[in-house]
N, C-alpha and C positions, 0 to 999 in steps of 0.2 A: 479568728475577729475579724470580724467588716473593719474596717480603716473608719466608718461613720459613729460603730458605736466604740471604736476604743477613743476616739474623740471627745463621742458622751463624758463616756466614764474619765475622759481625763477633764476637762469641764465640771462636771460636778465634786469631783473629789480636788482638786484644785484650784478652783477658779479659770477662768479665759484666758487673761492675762497672764496671770504665772503658769498655767500649762500651757501653754505657747510658749513661753519663756523655755521652759525646763527641759522641752519637745527637743527645742532648736541650741541653746547652751549648755546644758546639763552632760556632761560623757558619763556614760553608764559602765562602769569601771567593768562589772560582768560582761559585757559587749564590747566594749575597747570604742565604744563612737557615742554619738548624740544619737538619741530615739527616732530623730527625724533621719539621717545618715542612716542607720540600722535597716529604717523600715522601706528606705528608697533603693536598700540592699538587699531587699528581698527576705528580712525577720521579718518573722509573723508579728503585727502588733501585740498579740497578746502576750506574748516574750518581753516585749520591752513595754508593756503596762504595768509584769509582775517584778520585771528590773527595777522599774520605774519606785512601783511600792516600796518594796526590797530598799530602796536605797533612800526614800522619804519616812519610812516606821510608816508607813499607814497598815494598820490592823489586816490580820491575814483574812480574817474576817468578810473584807470588802475589796480584798481581790480576787 
């Protein structure tokens, strides 16, 4: 997944301010780090997206 697609999905699902805060502040238990750090470390944004969706109870049909 391209980073621009990831950002669009995040902003659409959670809103700009909440999505940006989640990405930098929420430690994703599945990844052991924040989404921003995970992406900086080379984790595919798709994996970060799915992990955040799971953590925040987004229905699977929107993942």
